[in-house]
N, C-alpha and C positions, 0 to 999 in steps of 0.2 A: 490226838485222833479219838481219844474216848468221848468226848463231845459230839465228832461228828457220827460215832455209830449210836449216839444213845439219843443227847438232845435235837441236834438238829438233823437227825433220823427222820423227824416226824415232819411230815407234809403240812401239818396245819401251824405250828412254829414257822416252819419255811416259808409259807406263805405269808405269814404274818410280819416278818421280818420284813421280806422283799415290797409287802406296800404300805405298811402303817409304820419305819422304825428306819432308822438309817445307824446300818449295824458298823459296827467298831472294835477292831479286838486288839489289844494290847496287852501290854507284859507291863503288870501293874507293880512288878519290883522293880522295874527304871520309871514308871510314872508317878508312884507314891515318895520318890524320891527330887525328881526331877525339878530345879530351881530357874524355871523358864513359864513362859504362860500356859503353853500345854500342861505340864503338872501343875501348874495351879487349879487350872481347870479342873482337871481330874480330882485333886485333893478336896476341892471344894464338893466337890458329888460324893465322895467316897466320906468324910467327915458328917455328911449328913444320913449317912447308914449305917449299922451294925459295928461294920470294922473301921475301926478311926485309923488316922495315917499316924504313925508312931509309936505304936502298940502292935507291932509284927503286920503279917499278911494283910491287904484289904484287898485278897484274892474274891470272886464271886461275879454274879450277872449283875448288871445294874441297868438302869434305867432312868435317864432325865431328861430336859427338856433342852432345848439351845442356848439357855441361859444358867445352864447348871443346876437348875431344882431338882431334887431329886423327885424319882416318882415311883421307886421301886427297886428291891434287892432281893435274890436267891442264891443260895451259891450249891443246890439242890439239882442233880443232870435231869430230877424226873420228870416226863413232857410236861403231866397234869399241874404240878408246882410253876414249872417255868410259866405254863400258859396262863395260869391264874398269876402271876407278877406282871406278864404283859397288857394282859386284859385292866388288870387295878391301874396299870400307868396310864392307860389309852382312857382309861374314867376320868383319871386325877388332870391330865392334859389342857392346858388351857391356851389356846394358838396366840402368842401373842411375836410382836419384830422386838428383834434383840440385835446388839450393833453384832458386827464378825469379830471374830478373838485376833487381836494383832498376834503375827507369827513371834515378832522381835526377834533376841538371841537367844538361840540354842540354846543349850544345858550341855556344853561336848560328852560330860563326859556316860551322858545317858541316851547321846545320838551317835555312836559309833559306828562308821560307814569301812565298806569292807578294803581292802589295802590296794591305793592305789595301782592300775599294771597286774595286779593279781588276779584270781579267779575266786568263783565262788561256787560250790558242789554238793546238788544237796545230795542229804542221808535219811534212806529209811532203812527201820530195821523190823524184825518181825523172828518171833518164836515160832518153829516149825513143829515141836510137838514136846508131850510130855506133860498137857495137864492134864489134871483128872477130869471126869465127866463133869462139865458144868451142871451148877444142882439151880442154875434160876438165870434169866435172860440177861442179868446184870452181870453174872458173873462171865457165861458166853461174850458179852461185850469186852470186860477185861483180857479173857484169849486171844482173842481175833483180833485185838486192835493194833495200828502199827505205830511204829514209832518215826519222828521227823524233827530232822534239826539241820543245820547249813557248816558245811566245812569251808573256813577263808584259807588263804592261799595267796603267800605274799608275792611279791612282784619278782624278786630273786629265785624264788622258788618255782614259778610260773617258768622264767626263762630255763632253770636247770631239766623241768620237765619237756620242754620243748627241744631240748638236745638229746632227750632220752636217758637223763641220769634222774635218779631218784635221792633228792634231801632228807638227808638222817633228820633232820627239824620238821621237814613234813611227815614224816612218818611214825614221829616222838608225837606230832601232834594230832594226826590222825589215831592213833592207839590210844593214848592218854584221855578225850576227849570224846570221841567219838565211836569206839566198841564199846559200847557201852547199854545195857540193856532199859530202854527208855520207853519200854512200850506200856508200862500203866501209868506211870508217873515220872517225876523227877529223879535223875538220878545218881549214886554220888560217882566221879570222876577219879580216875586211875592217879595215883600218886607215882612219881618217877621210880619211886623205889621199890613201886609192885610193876614195873617192868622187870618180867623175868627173862624175856626173850625175844628180842624184837631182829629181825634181818630182811631184806628184801634190795631187788636191782629191779631194772627194766631192760630185756631184752629184744630188741628189733620188736619194741612197738608194745610189750607184753609184759607188764609187771608182777612178780611172784614176791612174796611177803609171808614169813611166819612171824607169829606173835605167841605170847605165854604171858598172861598177866595174873598176877595172885597177890591177896593183902597177907600181912603178916600173920597172920590168926588162920588163913586159908579158910575164910568161910566166903570169900568168893571168887570168882575167879574167872579167864576167858581163854582158851586154847584155839587158834583158828588159823586157817591159811587164808590170803589174800591172792586173788586172781583178777587178771582186768587187762583192760587195753588204752594206751594214751596213743594218740595221734595228734601230728604238728602240723601247720603250714604257713613258713612264713615266719617263723619265731613266734608265732601263737599256737596256744593248746586249741586243738579243733573239737576232740572225744576226748573223754574221760570215762570210763564205764568200771568200777571194780566190785568185786563182791567179796566180803570177809563171812565165812563158813567155818562153825567149830563149836566145840561145850561147853559152854556157860554155867556157874552154878552161882546161886546164894541171890541176895536179894539190898537193897537199901530201904532205909526209912520211908522213903517216899512210893518207893517202887514193891510194898508187900506183895504176899500171896504167888509169889514164883513157882514155877512147878518144881517137885521136889527133886533133890539129886542134882546129876547132871540134865541138861536140856539143849536140843539144838536151836543156836540164834545165828540169824543171816543178817549181815547188813550192808546196801546198797548203796555206792557212791555212783552219781553221775552229773555231770557237766551241768549247771545251771545255763538258761538261756537269758534270765531278767522279765521274762514275760508273766508270771505267777508273783502275783506280792508276797508271798511266803520265801519267797530269793531273798528280799531286802532284812529279815530277820536276822539280830546278829546270832553268831550261836551260842548256844549256853552257855555251853565251858569260861565263855569270854565273859558273862554279865560279871560286870564290876570292874573286872579284872580285863579288859584287851591286851594289855602290853605283856602279861602275863601267857597269855593264853596264844598272840602272835607272834611269839620271839620264838 
């Protein structure tokens, strides 16, 4: 959500992307590894830029033509730098007819699909306080940004929820991969032995749960209560709205500059309807390890 608050909050950039470009959002951790036509097309573009495939991350904003010819790159969120890259790409662009990319056989490992008969739940996180007064606009953006992810629920877990039961596997997955502070970047997930307390049940459609998560060195932790409603009809869950609220402390390698000490973190869960393109994005905790995530 940081880019939405910075780069893509600039009206000039938004207008340029809407009228002169075809914007595409991907997870480069997948595309730079994919062994299919989609992956090869992205890798062709990335290898013309400063970050080569096979040498770590290729993260950034790229511009290319329909033939995969590299036109520009930046990994800076500053509006002026992004505008400079986009305008430079337009100057270099030379329209030409190119053949469509054949879809071909997809690399299944990097094209995971939600479990058949299961559910997709939107997850949104926000820090509710604890930050010091921001010293710059960039710091303000980091402090007010939201985290976004998806939770996948298996078919058997879906059936259990519809009966008013709370599967331990689902509660564990929710805690390990989604009770995280992902508001400033990619967070570390919780290990099984870092779950110190995890209890919950559904009574008359109301879900209540308590959780305590803590690393061995006690540098990172989250103690929270989860409360929400689950409704079903004809064996199908029709409503799932939950909120986890509690005290978090610590940070990860890619989530630096958290508030000092303990701070309030809230995480909301709501049933996805498939109308948002983001509903199709695999959970971050499943990246490259879907069987481990969904077990």
